[in-house]
A tleap script that builds the chain and sets N, CA, C and O, in Angstrom:
source leaprc.protein.ff14SB
mol = sequence {
  NMET SER ASP ARG LYS ASN TYR ARG GLN ILE
  LYS CYS SER PHE CYS GLY ARG ASP ALA SER
  GLU VAL GLY GLY MET ILE ALA GLY LYS ASP
  VAL TYR ILE CYS ASP LEU CYS VAL GLY SER
  ALA VAL GLN ILE LEU LYS ASN ASN LEU ASP
  THR LEU SER PRO GLN ILE ARG ARG ASP ALA
  ILE LEU THR PRO GLU LEU ILE LYS SER THR
  LEU ASP GLN PHE VAL ILE GLY GLN GLU LYS
  ALA LYS LYS ILE LEU ALA VAL ALA VAL TYR
  ASN HIE TYR LYS ARG ILE ASN SER GLN LYS
  SER LEU TYR ASP PHE ASP ASP VAL GLU ILE
  GLU LYS SER ASN ILE LEU LEU VAL GLY PRO
  THR GLY VAL GLY LYS THR LEU LEU ALA GLN
  THR LEU ALA LYS ILE LEU ASP CVAL
}
set mol.1.N position { 192.895 -19.351 110.706 }
set mol.1.CA position { 192.267 -18.483 111.896 }
set mol.1.C position { 192.287 -17.283 111.866 }
set mol.1.O position { 191.414 -16.601 112.403 }
set mol.2.N position { 193.330 -16.785 111.204 }
set mol.2.CA position { 193.881 -15.298 111.205 }
set mol.2.C position { 192.322 -14.652 109.280 }
set mol.2.O position { 191.862 -13.521 109.128 }
set mol.3.N position { 192.145 -15.454 108.671 }
set mol.3.CA position { 191.646 -14.669 108.236 }
set mol.3.C position { 189.965 -15.308 108.458 }
set mol.3.O position { 189.008 -14.979 107.757 }
set mol.4.N position { 189.939 -15.962 109.230 }
set mol.4.CA position { 188.158 -15.709 109.482 }
set mol.4.C position { 188.021 -14.101 110.814 }
set mol.4.O position { 187.140 -13.247 110.922 }
set mol.5.N position { 189.241 -14.300 111.542 }
set mol.5.CA position { 189.155 -13.325 112.524 }
set mol.5.C position { 188.725 -11.767 111.629 }
set mol.5.O position { 188.047 -10.846 112.085 }
set mol.6.N position { 189.506 -11.868 109.935 }
set mol.6.CA position { 189.187 -10.757 108.964 }
set mol.6.C position { 188.257 -10.859 108.303 }
set mol.6.O position { 188.004 -9.954 107.508 }
set mol.7.N position { 187.127 -12.398 108.434 }
set mol.7.CA position { 186.030 -12.489 107.569 }
set mol.7.C position { 184.999 -11.774 108.470 }
set mol.7.O position { 183.905 -11.473 107.992 }
set mol.8.N position { 185.294 -11.496 109.720 }
set mol.8.CA position { 184.154 -11.046 110.530 }
set mol.8.C position { 184.179 -9.638 111.230 }
set mol.8.O position { 183.309 -9.110 111.923 }
set mol.9.N position { 185.523 -9.141 110.824 }
set mol.9.CA position { 185.955 -7.612 110.999 }
set mol.9.C position { 184.842 -6.688 109.770 }
set mol.9.O position { 184.211 -5.631 109.801 }
set mol.10.N position { 185.144 -8.184 108.405 }
set mol.10.CA position { 184.565 -6.851 107.851 }
set mol.10.C position { 182.491 -6.265 107.417 }
set mol.10.O position { 181.560 -7.002 107.092 }
set mol.11.N position { 182.496 -4.742 107.618 }
set mol.11.CA position { 180.837 -4.601 107.930 }
set mol.11.C position { 180.543 -3.714 106.336 }
set mol.11.O position { 181.387 -3.109 105.676 }
set mol.12.N position { 179.305 -3.866 106.080 }
set mol.12.CA position { 178.887 -3.503 105.291 }
set mol.12.C position { 179.120 -2.180 105.264 }
set mol.12.O position { 178.892 -1.796 106.411 }
set mol.13.N position { 179.461 -1.224 104.571 }
set mol.13.CA position { 179.586 0.118 104.250 }
set mol.13.C position { 178.701 1.094 104.121 }
set mol.13.O position { 178.983 2.281 103.953 }
set mol.14.N position { 177.381 0.525 104.213 }
set mol.14.CA position { 176.284 1.009 104.418 }
set mol.14.C position { 175.046 0.681 105.060 }
set mol.14.O position { 174.125 1.490 105.174 }
set mol.15.N position { 175.018 -0.431 105.455 }
set mol.15.CA position { 174.446 -0.827 106.633 }
set mol.15.C position { 174.910 -0.388 107.933 }
set mol.15.O position { 174.485 0.425 108.754 }
set mol.16.N position { 176.413 -1.562 107.853 }
set mol.16.CA position { 177.969 -1.723 109.137 }
set mol.16.C position { 176.964 -2.812 109.880 }
set mol.16.O position { 176.740 -2.808 111.091 }
set mol.17.N position { 176.368 -3.804 108.869 }
set mol.17.CA position { 176.261 -5.392 109.773 }
set mol.17.C position { 177.749 -5.761 108.899 }
set mol.17.O position { 178.321 -5.484 107.845 }
set mol.18.N position { 177.986 -6.933 110.668 }
set mol.18.CA position { 179.347 -7.371 110.128 }
set mol.18.C position { 179.054 -8.638 109.168 }
set mol.18.O position { 177.847 -8.876 109.193 }
set mol.19.N position { 179.742 -9.504 108.353 }
set mol.19.CA position { 179.117 -10.190 107.261 }
set mol.19.C position { 179.300 -11.774 107.575 }
set mol.19.O position { 179.231 -12.766 106.851 }
set mol.20.N position { 179.610 -11.561 109.211 }
set mol.20.CA position { 178.830 -12.897 109.769 }
set mol.20.C position { 177.219 -13.423 110.204 }
set mol.20.O position { 176.613 -14.455 110.492 }
set mol.21.N position { 176.879 -11.166 109.946 }
set mol.21.CA position { 175.519 -11.365 110.265 }
set mol.21.C position { 174.120 -11.606 108.342 }
set mol.21.O position { 172.988 -12.082 108.250 }
set mol.22.N position { 175.113 -10.957 107.213 }
set mol.22.CA position { 174.430 -11.494 106.336 }
set mol.22.C position { 175.167 -12.823 105.266 }
set mol.22.O position { 176.199 -13.490 105.334 }
set mol.23.N position { 173.505 -12.716 103.886 }
set mol.23.CA position { 174.493 -14.172 102.909 }
set mol.23.C position { 175.522 -14.141 102.524 }
set mol.23.O position { 176.135 -15.174 102.251 }
set mol.24.N position { 176.091 -12.787 102.369 }
set mol.24.CA position { 177.163 -12.715 101.334 }
set mol.24.C position { 178.103 -10.689 101.167 }
set mol.24.O position { 177.968 -9.855 102.063 }
set mol.25.N position { 178.852 -10.441 99.976 }
set mol.25.CA position { 179.577 -9.144 100.680 }
set mol.25.C position { 180.290 -8.869 99.013 }
set mol.25.O position { 181.308 -9.404 98.573 }
set mol.26.N position { 179.636 -8.141 98.498 }
set mol.26.CA position { 180.365 -7.799 97.677 }
set mol.26.C position { 181.483 -6.592 97.786 }
set mol.26.O position { 181.093 -5.427 97.864 }
set mol.27.N position { 182.805 -6.895 97.789 }
set mol.27.CA position { 183.831 -5.872 98.125 }
set mol.27.C position { 184.231 -4.856 96.377 }
set mol.27.O position { 184.321 -4.987 95.157 }
set mol.28.N position { 184.320 -4.072 97.292 }
set mol.28.CA position { 184.190 -3.240 96.391 }
set mol.28.C position { 186.075 -2.527 96.800 }
set mol.28.O position { 186.913 -3.330 97.209 }
set mol.29.N position { 186.401 -1.234 96.635 }
set mol.29.CA position { 187.936 -0.584 96.369 }
set mol.29.C position { 187.718 -0.644 98.242 }
set mol.29.O position { 186.956 0.306 98.420 }
set mol.30.N position { 187.948 -1.147 99.376 }
set mol.30.CA position { 188.463 -0.313 101.129 }
set mol.30.C position { 186.779 -0.441 101.023 }
set mol.30.O position { 186.230 -0.070 102.061 }
set mol.31.N position { 185.882 -0.887 99.983 }
set mol.31.CA position { 184.193 -0.810 100.768 }
set mol.31.C position { 183.236 -1.842 100.436 }
set mol.31.O position { 183.631 -2.634 99.581 }
set mol.32.N position { 181.853 -2.064 100.991 }
set mol.32.CA position { 181.582 -3.396 101.425 }
set mol.32.C position { 180.650 -3.479 101.141 }
set mol.32.O position { 180.108 -2.426 101.476 }
set mol.33.N position { 179.977 -4.090 100.684 }
set mol.33.CA position { 177.734 -3.912 100.445 }
set mol.33.C position { 177.352 -5.462 100.651 }
set mol.33.O position { 177.634 -6.493 100.040 }
set mol.34.N position { 176.777 -5.235 101.499 }
set mol.34.CA position { 175.497 -6.680 101.816 }
set mol.34.C position { 174.270 -6.721 100.866 }
set mol.34.O position { 173.549 -5.880 100.329 }
set mol.35.N position { 174.404 -8.845 100.914 }
set mol.35.CA position { 172.962 -8.357 100.261 }
set mol.35.C position { 171.607 -7.742 100.299 }
set mol.35.O position { 170.784 -7.524 99.410 }
set mol.36.N position { 171.613 -7.486 101.803 }
set mol.36.CA position { 171.054 -7.056 102.180 }
set mol.36.C position { 170.187 -5.448 101.306 }
set mol.36.O position { 169.080 -5.195 100.830 }
set mol.37.N position { 171.421 -4.766 101.494 }
set mol.37.CA position { 171.755 -3.402 101.142 }
set mol.37.C position { 171.181 -3.509 99.144 }
set mol.37.O position { 170.379 -2.775 98.568 }
set mol.38.N position { 171.868 -4.530 98.654 }
set mol.38.CA position { 172.295 -4.529 97.496 }
set mol.38.C position { 170.309 -4.933 97.205 }
set mol.38.O position { 169.897 -4.546 96.111 }
set mol.39.N position { 169.731 -5.319 97.711 }
set mol.39.CA position { 168.390 -5.517 97.135 }
set mol.39.C position { 167.371 -4.701 97.698 }
set mol.39.O position { 166.169 -4.659 97.440 }
set mol.40.N position { 168.149 -3.973 98.621 }
set mol.40.CA position { 167.722 -2.688 99.422 }
set mol.40.C position { 167.573 -1.514 97.569 }
set mol.40.O position { 166.671 -0.815 97.107 }
set mol.41.N position { 168.525 -1.763 97.239 }
set mol.41.CA position { 169.160 -0.191 96.874 }
set mol.41.C position { 167.754 -0.924 94.730 }
set mol.41.O position { 167.041 -0.345 93.912 }
set mol.42.N position { 168.214 -2.316 94.969 }
set mol.42.CA position { 167.456 -3.015 93.815 }
set mol.42.C position { 165.836 -2.260 93.479 }
set mol.42.O position { 165.395 -1.799 92.426 }
set mol.43.N position { 165.169 -2.374 94.947 }
set mol.43.CA position { 164.409 -1.835 95.010 }
set mol.43.C position { 163.987 -0.394 95.048 }
set mol.43.O position { 162.913 -0.082 94.535 }
set mol.44.N position { 164.735 0.486 95.605 }
set mol.44.CA position { 164.868 1.851 95.191 }
set mol.44.C position { 164.579 1.962 93.869 }
set mol.44.O position { 163.502 2.453 93.532 }
set mol.45.N position { 165.405 1.568 93.031 }
set mol.45.CA position { 166.554 1.985 92.054 }
set mol.45.C position { 164.882 1.318 90.846 }
set mol.45.O position { 164.976 1.643 89.662 }
set mol.46.N position { 163.944 0.721 91.140 }
set mol.46.CA position { 163.046 -0.347 90.435 }
set mol.46.C position { 161.791 1.165 90.999 }
set mol.46.O position { 161.060 1.472 90.057 }
set mol.47.N position { 161.596 1.790 91.954 }
set mol.47.CA position { 161.112 2.820 91.457 }
set mol.47.C position { 160.981 3.503 91.419 }
set mol.47.O position { 159.820 3.899 91.317 }
set mol.48.N position { 162.628 4.840 91.485 }
set mol.48.CA position { 162.150 5.286 91.061 }
set mol.48.C position { 162.400 5.115 89.641 }
set mol.48.O position { 162.371 6.175 89.015 }
set mol.49.N position { 162.656 3.992 88.911 }
set mol.49.CA position { 162.436 4.399 87.693 }
set mol.49.C position { 161.275 4.086 86.686 }
set mol.49.O position { 161.276 4.117 85.456 }
set mol.50.N position { 160.180 3.743 87.674 }
set mol.50.CA position { 158.729 3.705 87.501 }
set mol.50.C position { 157.820 5.254 88.072 }
set mol.50.O position { 156.859 5.717 87.458 }
set mol.51.N position { 158.079 5.521 88.641 }
set mol.51.CA position { 157.627 7.234 88.977 }
set mol.51.C position { 158.365 8.017 88.037 }
set mol.51.O position { 157.685 8.925 87.558 }
set mol.52.N position { 160.124 7.923 87.414 }
set mol.52.CA position { 160.348 9.016 86.036 }
set mol.52.C position { 159.381 7.960 85.315 }
set mol.52.O position { 158.450 8.346 86.022 }
set mol.53.N position { 158.770 6.941 84.509 }
set mol.53.CA position { 158.960 6.639 83.547 }
set mol.53.C position { 156.496 6.704 82.759 }
set mol.53.O position { 155.832 6.084 81.928 }
set mol.54.N position { 156.277 7.682 83.631 }
set mol.54.CA position { 155.249 7.748 83.424 }
set mol.54.C position { 154.671 7.525 81.963 }
set mol.54.O position { 153.602 6.952 81.755 }
set mol.55.N position { 155.463 8.021 81.017 }
set mol.55.CA position { 155.345 7.438 79.425 }
set mol.55.C position { 155.270 6.735 79.010 }
set mol.55.O position { 154.225 6.313 78.515 }
set mol.56.N position { 156.483 6.144 78.976 }
set mol.56.CA position { 156.977 4.660 79.182 }
set mol.56.C position { 156.209 3.313 79.121 }
set mol.56.O position { 156.214 2.329 78.381 }
set mol.57.N position { 155.416 3.799 80.457 }
set mol.57.CA position { 153.639 2.896 81.299 }
set mol.57.C position { 152.469 3.317 80.407 }
set mol.57.O position { 151.552 2.508 80.269 }
set mol.58.N position { 152.415 4.365 79.859 }
set mol.58.CA position { 151.175 4.377 79.005 }
set mol.58.C position { 151.195 3.980 77.143 }
set mol.58.O position { 150.211 3.661 76.475 }
set mol.59.N position { 152.522 4.120 76.690 }
set mol.59.CA position { 153.379 3.775 75.578 }
set mol.59.C position { 153.060 1.758 76.138 }
set mol.59.O position { 151.995 1.568 75.551 }
set mol.60.N position { 153.208 1.153 76.456 }
set mol.60.CA position { 152.955 -0.292 77.099 }
set mol.60.C position { 151.545 -0.894 77.186 }
set mol.60.O position { 151.404 -2.063 77.546 }
set mol.61.N position { 150.324 0.014 76.809 }
set mol.61.CA position { 148.943 0.084 77.149 }
set mol.61.C position { 148.546 -0.275 74.924 }
set mol.61.O position { 147.629 -0.946 74.451 }
set mol.62.N position { 149.380 0.302 74.352 }
set mol.62.CA position { 149.815 0.618 72.926 }
set mol.62.C position { 149.515 -0.533 72.063 }
set mol.62.O position { 150.400 -0.520 71.207 }
set mol.63.N position { 148.586 -1.695 71.807 }
set mol.63.CA position { 148.457 -2.898 71.088 }
set mol.63.C position { 148.814 -2.396 69.723 }
set mol.63.O position { 148.513 -1.273 69.319 }
set mol.64.N position { 149.526 -3.363 68.983 }
set mol.64.CA position { 149.303 -3.567 67.918 }
set mol.64.C position { 148.268 -3.320 66.670 }
set mol.64.O position { 148.499 -2.815 65.571 }
set mol.65.N position { 146.985 -3.874 67.238 }
set mol.65.CA position { 145.670 -3.066 66.842 }
set mol.65.C position { 145.519 -1.726 67.098 }
set mol.65.O position { 145.355 -0.859 66.240 }
set mol.66.N position { 145.564 -1.592 68.072 }
set mol.66.CA position { 145.021 0.001 68.141 }
set mol.66.C position { 146.117 0.461 67.651 }
set mol.66.O position { 145.860 1.380 66.874 }
set mol.67.N position { 146.993 0.297 67.721 }
set mol.67.CA position { 148.377 1.324 67.081 }
set mol.67.C position { 147.559 1.591 65.002 }
set mol.67.O position { 147.201 2.683 64.563 }
set mol.68.N position { 147.501 0.110 64.129 }
set mol.68.CA position { 147.014 -0.120 63.107 }
set mol.68.C position { 145.604 1.129 62.746 }
set mol.68.O position { 145.597 2.112 62.005 }
set mol.69.N position { 144.169 0.342 63.933 }
set mol.69.CA position { 142.949 1.164 64.267 }
set mol.69.C position { 143.606 2.958 64.414 }
set mol.69.O position { 142.951 3.993 64.291 }
set mol.70.N position { 144.363 2.880 64.566 }
set mol.70.CA position { 145.029 5.325 64.548 }
set mol.70.C position { 144.875 4.769 63.754 }
set mol.70.O position { 143.776 4.469 63.289 }
set mol.71.N position { 146.447 4.308 63.156 }
set mol.71.CA position { 146.094 4.599 61.320 }
set mol.71.C position { 145.507 4.627 61.044 }
set mol.71.O position { 144.894 5.694 61.072 }
set mol.72.N position { 144.835 3.233 60.294 }
set mol.72.CA position { 143.236 3.420 59.624 }
set mol.72.C position { 142.554 4.482 59.836 }
set mol.72.O position { 141.643 4.328 59.023 }
set mol.73.N position { 142.240 6.013 60.657 }
set mol.73.CA position { 141.762 7.042 60.839 }
set mol.73.C position { 142.284 7.585 59.999 }
set mol.73.O position { 141.754 8.200 59.073 }
set mol.74.N position { 144.325 7.300 60.392 }
set mol.74.CA position { 144.020 8.979 59.184 }
set mol.74.C position { 144.917 8.526 57.315 }
set mol.74.O position { 145.291 9.163 56.331 }
set mol.75.N position { 144.887 7.352 57.677 }
set mol.75.CA position { 145.396 6.737 56.039 }
set mol.75.C position { 144.707 6.019 55.673 }
set mol.75.O position { 144.070 5.179 56.310 }
set mol.76.N position { 144.723 6.305 54.203 }
set mol.76.CA position { 143.960 5.595 53.896 }
set mol.76.C position { 144.300 4.957 52.725 }
set mol.76.O position { 144.417 5.486 51.620 }
set mol.77.N position { 144.594 2.751 53.269 }
set mol.77.CA position { 144.931 2.660 52.034 }
set mol.77.C position { 145.577 1.320 53.004 }
set mol.77.O position { 145.025 0.632 53.864 }
set mol.78.N position { 147.537 1.284 52.235 }
set mol.78.CA position { 148.833 0.390 52.560 }
set mol.78.C position { 148.403 -0.016 54.103 }
set mol.78.O position { 148.683 0.453 55.206 }
set mol.79.N position { 147.587 -1.112 53.648 }
set mol.79.CA position { 146.814 -2.222 55.130 }
set mol.79.C position { 148.147 -2.956 55.289 }
set mol.79.O position { 148.280 -3.329 56.454 }
set mol.80.N position { 149.158 -3.282 54.519 }
set mol.80.CA position { 150.641 -4.488 54.932 }
set mol.80.C position { 151.361 -3.371 55.544 }
set mol.80.O position { 151.989 -3.782 56.519 }
set mol.81.N position { 151.481 -2.370 55.387 }
set mol.81.CA position { 152.682 -1.472 55.572 }
set mol.81.C position { 152.091 -0.997 57.156 }
set mol.81.O position { 152.733 -1.164 58.193 }
set mol.82.N position { 150.912 -0.459 57.082 }
set mol.82.CA position { 150.479 0.031 58.440 }
set mol.82.C position { 150.705 -1.894 59.542 }
set mol.82.O position { 151.438 -2.423 60.377 }
set mol.83.N position { 149.947 -2.067 59.024 }
set mol.83.CA position { 149.963 -3.909 60.044 }
set mol.83.C position { 151.818 -4.161 60.114 }
set mol.83.O position { 151.876 -4.940 61.066 }
set mol.84.N position { 153.028 -3.981 59.737 }
set mol.84.CA position { 153.851 -4.185 59.496 }
set mol.84.C position { 154.253 -2.514 60.777 }
set mol.84.O position { 154.795 -2.651 61.874 }
set mol.85.N position { 154.111 -2.084 60.594 }
set mol.85.CA position { 154.638 -0.567 61.677 }
set mol.85.C position { 154.378 -0.607 62.655 }
set mol.85.O position { 155.204 -0.457 63.555 }
set mol.86.N position { 152.890 -0.870 62.888 }
set mol.86.CA position { 152.180 -1.451 64.479 }
set mol.86.C position { 152.794 -2.000 64.855 }
set mol.86.O position { 153.637 -1.596 65.656 }
set mol.87.N position { 152.707 -2.970 64.545 }
set mol.87.CA position { 154.054 -4.070 65.234 }
set mol.87.C position { 155.446 -3.775 65.726 }
set mol.87.O position { 156.055 -4.098 66.746 }
set mol.88.N position { 155.748 -3.058 64.671 }
set mol.88.CA position { 157.693 -2.998 64.463 }
set mol.88.C position { 156.910 -1.891 66.084 }
set mol.88.O position { 156.892 -2.154 67.286 }
set mol.89.N position { 156.575 -1.118 65.580 }
set mol.89.CA position { 156.099 -0.274 67.220 }
set mol.89.C position { 155.743 -0.610 68.293 }
set mol.89.O position { 155.705 -0.107 69.416 }
set mol.90.N position { 155.388 -1.847 67.678 }
set mol.90.CA position { 154.724 -2.672 69.878 }
set mol.90.C position { 155.904 -3.778 70.084 }
set mol.90.O position { 155.908 -4.685 70.916 }
set mol.91.N position { 156.769 -3.515 69.245 }
set mol.91.CA position { 158.252 -4.936 69.020 }
set mol.91.C position { 159.130 -3.844 70.155 }
set mol.91.O position { 159.828 -4.169 71.115 }
set mol.92.N position { 158.723 -2.144 69.519 }
set mol.92.CA position { 159.950 -1.579 70.024 }
set mol.92.C position { 159.767 -0.978 71.384 }
set mol.92.O position { 160.642 -0.636 72.180 }
set mol.93.N position { 158.638 -0.921 71.485 }
set mol.93.CA position { 158.269 -0.004 73.253 }
set mol.93.C position { 158.235 -1.794 73.994 }
set mol.93.O position { 158.197 -1.993 75.208 }
set mol.94.N position { 158.261 -3.001 72.853 }
set mol.94.CA position { 158.370 -3.528 74.423 }
set mol.94.C position { 159.847 -4.049 74.980 }
set mol.94.O position { 160.198 -4.606 76.020 }
set mol.95.N position { 160.400 -3.693 74.032 }
set mol.95.CA position { 162.335 -3.945 74.063 }
set mol.95.C position { 162.263 -2.454 75.384 }
set mol.95.O position { 162.875 -2.527 76.450 }
set mol.96.N position { 161.824 -1.827 75.178 }
set mol.96.CA position { 162.260 -0.644 75.655 }
set mol.96.C position { 161.825 -0.915 77.303 }
set mol.96.O position { 162.720 -0.948 78.147 }
set mol.97.N position { 160.312 -1.115 77.715 }
set mol.97.CA position { 160.201 -1.341 78.326 }
set mol.97.C position { 160.709 -2.625 79.416 }
set mol.97.O position { 160.667 -2.533 80.643 }
set mol.98.N position { 161.172 -3.778 78.668 }
set mol.98.CA position { 162.401 -4.647 78.593 }
set mol.98.C position { 163.077 -4.805 80.011 }
set mol.98.O position { 163.129 -5.610 80.941 }
set mol.99.N position { 163.762 -3.078 79.487 }
set mol.99.CA position { 164.900 -2.578 79.927 }
set mol.99.C position { 164.999 -2.772 81.479 }
set mol.99.O position { 165.971 -3.286 82.032 }
set mol.100.N position { 163.638 -2.199 82.257 }
set mol.100.CA position { 163.157 -2.255 83.483 }
set mol.100.C position { 163.544 -3.730 84.302 }
set mol.100.O position { 163.829 -3.846 85.494 }
set mol.101.N position { 163.439 -5.014 83.064 }
set mol.101.CA position { 163.021 -5.936 83.680 }
set mol.101.C position { 165.007 -6.464 83.553 }
set mol.101.O position { 165.387 -7.492 82.993 }
set mol.102.N position { 165.911 -5.458 84.216 }
set mol.102.CA position { 167.246 -5.901 84.179 }
set mol.102.C position { 167.254 -5.744 86.011 }
set mol.102.O position { 167.727 -6.579 86.781 }
set mol.103.N position { 166.667 -4.582 86.351 }
set mol.103.CA position { 166.740 -4.562 87.829 }
set mol.103.C position { 166.306 -6.018 88.583 }
set mol.103.O position { 166.737 -6.270 89.708 }
set mol.104.N position { 165.402 -6.962 87.851 }
set mol.104.CA position { 165.068 -8.071 88.378 }
set mol.104.C position { 165.843 -9.411 88.225 }
set mol.104.O position { 165.521 -10.447 88.808 }
set mol.105.N position { 167.130 -9.253 87.194 }
set mol.105.CA position { 167.629 -10.085 87.114 }
set mol.105.C position { 167.507 -10.771 85.788 }
set mol.105.O position { 168.399 -11.532 85.412 }
set mol.106.N position { 166.385 -10.524 85.023 }
set mol.106.CA position { 165.295 -10.974 83.793 }
set mol.106.C position { 166.940 -11.686 82.817 }
set mol.106.O position { 168.058 -11.289 83.143 }
set mol.107.N position { 166.810 -12.342 82.094 }
set mol.107.CA position { 167.447 -12.667 80.871 }
set mol.107.C position { 167.533 -12.848 79.511 }
set mol.107.O position { 168.434 -13.221 78.760 }
set mol.108.N position { 166.000 -12.379 79.311 }
set mol.108.CA position { 164.957 -11.923 78.770 }
set mol.108.C position { 166.063 -10.547 77.396 }
set mol.108.O position { 166.761 -9.577 77.690 }
set mol.109.N position { 165.778 -11.032 76.257 }
set mol.109.CA position { 166.669 -10.362 76.245 }
set mol.109.C position { 165.872 -10.050 73.976 }
set mol.109.O position { 166.238 -10.481 72.882 }
set mol.110.N position { 164.703 -9.077 74.478 }
set mol.110.CA position { 164.250 -8.495 73.221 }
set mol.110.C position { 164.835 -8.004 72.333 }
set mol.110.O position { 165.396 -6.960 72.663 }
set mol.111.N position { 165.085 -8.571 70.348 }
set mol.111.CA position { 166.349 -7.868 69.362 }
set mol.111.C position { 166.018 -7.007 69.762 }
set mol.111.O position { 165.371 -6.765 70.781 }
set mol.112.N position { 166.589 -6.163 68.694 }
set mol.112.CA position { 166.136 -4.747 68.082 }
set mol.112.C position { 165.961 -4.776 66.373 }
set mol.112.O position { 166.508 -5.571 65.608 }
set mol.113.N position { 165.070 -3.709 66.032 }
set mol.113.CA position { 165.122 -4.390 64.563 }
set mol.113.C position { 164.753 -2.604 63.893 }
set mol.113.O position { 164.320 -1.683 64.586 }
set mol.114.N position { 165.104 -2.528 62.288 }
set mol.114.CA position { 164.596 -1.193 61.906 }
set mol.114.C position { 163.943 -1.677 60.910 }
set mol.114.O position { 163.715 -2.850 60.613 }
set mol.115.N position { 163.344 0.327 59.872 }
set mol.115.CA position { 162.151 -0.147 59.334 }
set mol.115.C position { 162.532 0.782 58.202 }
set mol.115.O position { 162.622 1.963 58.540 }
set mol.116.N position { 162.854 0.416 56.522 }
set mol.116.CA position { 162.943 1.640 55.829 }
set mol.116.C position { 161.848 1.543 55.185 }
set mol.116.O position { 161.538 0.400 54.849 }
set mol.117.N position { 161.215 2.311 54.927 }
set mol.117.CA position { 160.187 3.071 54.072 }
set mol.117.C position { 159.872 3.642 52.073 }
set mol.117.O position { 159.655 4.715 51.511 }
set mol.118.N position { 159.960 2.816 51.822 }
set mol.118.CA position { 161.253 2.102 50.292 }
set mol.118.C position { 158.913 2.835 49.458 }
set mol.118.O position { 157.755 2.464 49.650 }
set mol.119.N position { 159.620 3.913 48.635 }
set mol.119.CA position { 157.973 3.494 47.441 }
set mol.119.C position { 158.320 4.880 46.732 }
set mol.119.O position { 159.341 5.530 46.504 }
set mol.120.N position { 157.206 4.980 46.543 }
set mol.120.CA position { 157.361 6.311 44.873 }
set mol.120.C position { 157.295 7.344 45.164 }
set mol.120.O position { 158.090 7.179 46.090 }
set mol.121.N position { 156.876 9.134 45.291 }
set mol.121.CA position { 155.819 9.940 45.522 }
set mol.121.C position { 154.907 9.584 46.058 }
set mol.121.O position { 154.240 8.609 45.710 }
set mol.122.N position { 154.668 10.357 47.094 }
set mol.122.CA position { 152.795 10.312 47.197 }
set mol.122.C position { 152.347 8.785 47.555 }
set mol.122.O position { 151.147 8.660 47.801 }
set mol.123.N position { 153.033 7.773 47.610 }
set mol.123.CA position { 152.355 6.983 48.284 }
set mol.123.C position { 151.939 6.488 49.852 }
set mol.123.O position { 151.361 5.526 50.359 }
set mol.124.N position { 152.405 7.386 50.177 }
set mol.124.CA position { 151.808 7.980 52.016 }
set mol.124.C position { 152.968 7.339 52.873 }
set mol.124.O position { 152.546 6.342 53.460 }
set mol.125.N position { 154.457 7.632 53.160 }
set mol.125.CA position { 155.904 7.299 53.783 }
set mol.125.C position { 155.520 8.201 54.744 }
set mol.125.O position { 155.415 7.680 55.854 }
set mol.126.N position { 155.197 9.739 54.687 }
set mol.126.CA position { 155.387 11.147 55.494 }
set mol.126.C position { 154.689 10.313 56.521 }
set mol.126.O position { 155.061 9.831 57.591 }
set mol.127.N position { 153.109 10.288 55.599 }
set mol.127.CA position { 152.145 10.875 56.328 }
set mol.127.C position { 151.960 9.447 57.835 }
set mol.127.O position { 151.422 9.561 58.937 }
set mol.128.N position { 152.813 7.991 57.064 }
set mol.128.CA position { 152.788 7.163 58.582 }
set mol.128.C position { 153.420 7.313 59.507 }
set mol.128.O position { 153.146 7.261 60.706 }
set mol.129.N position { 154.752 7.605 58.709 }
set mol.129.CA position { 155.789 8.180 60.486 }
set mol.129.C position { 155.024 10.197 60.459 }
set mol.129.O position { 155.752 11.173 60.280 }
set mol.130.N position { 154.496 10.225 60.537 }
set mol.130.CA position { 154.481 11.592 61.337 }
set mol.130.C position { 153.157 10.713 61.982 }
set mol.130.O position { 153.318 10.788 63.200 }
set mol.131.N position { 151.942 9.928 61.712 }
set mol.131.CA position { 151.002 9.921 62.619 }
set mol.131.C position { 151.388 9.406 63.047 }
set mol.131.O position { 151.481 9.875 64.182 }
set mol.132.N position { 152.120 7.910 62.948 }
set mol.132.CA position { 152.470 7.330 64.318 }
set mol.132.C position { 153.652 8.112 65.390 }
set mol.132.O position { 153.745 7.578 66.495 }
set mol.133.N position { 154.582 9.372 65.126 }
set mol.133.CA position { 154.585 9.546 65.791 }
set mol.133.C position { 153.582 10.595 66.639 }
set mol.133.O position { 153.589 10.774 67.857 }
set mol.134.N position { 152.560 11.352 65.456 }
set mol.134.CA position { 151.315 12.049 67.251 }
set mol.134.C position { 150.856 10.935 67.798 }
set mol.134.O position { 151.269 10.776 68.947 }
set mol.135.N position { 150.006 9.928 67.318 }
set mol.135.CA position { 150.338 8.301 67.906 }
set mol.135.C position { 151.039 7.787 69.491 }
set mol.135.O position { 150.461 7.091 70.326 }
set mol.136.N position { 152.215 8.270 69.577 }
set mol.136.CA position { 152.741 8.109 70.077 }
set mol.136.C position { 153.576 9.302 71.182 }
set mol.136.O position { 154.396 8.952 72.032 }
set mol.137.N position { 153.086 10.954 70.898 }
set mol.137.CA position { 153.730 11.469 71.265 }
set mol.137.C position { 155.412 12.314 71.743 }
set mol.137.O position { 155.944 12.934 72.664 }
set mol.138.N position { 155.761 11.609 69.924 }
set mol.138.CA position { 157.224 11.677 69.922 }
set mol.138.C position { 157.694 12.711 68.829 }
set mol.138.O position { 158.894 12.924 68.658 }
savepdb mol mol.pdb
quit
């Protein structure tokens, strides 16, 4: 009986609702937060993230085809390298943008990968990297 009484005395430290008024409570050290306030906090964080990351949203529209065609305008040859780099850059930004989905409680994880440009002097490794940097504004 005393446990039930204590349960009803628990209030959300943010909104003041009783535990009996909400679906659930998360307990911290001497504080509680209800499921409704958690949902509100998630929405606030999503909105803040959307306003703070217009660059990420802009980069999300870059497709591998668009990246490669832009590289084609500046780099002659190296077709295979341009295609691989375009897909790698696209996947990189897709992975970065998917971090926003943490707020949606999404379990999708995109694996990180690295690229190493190797070749003799003068084949265009630096030009490819510099051109990608210009395309991406980094």
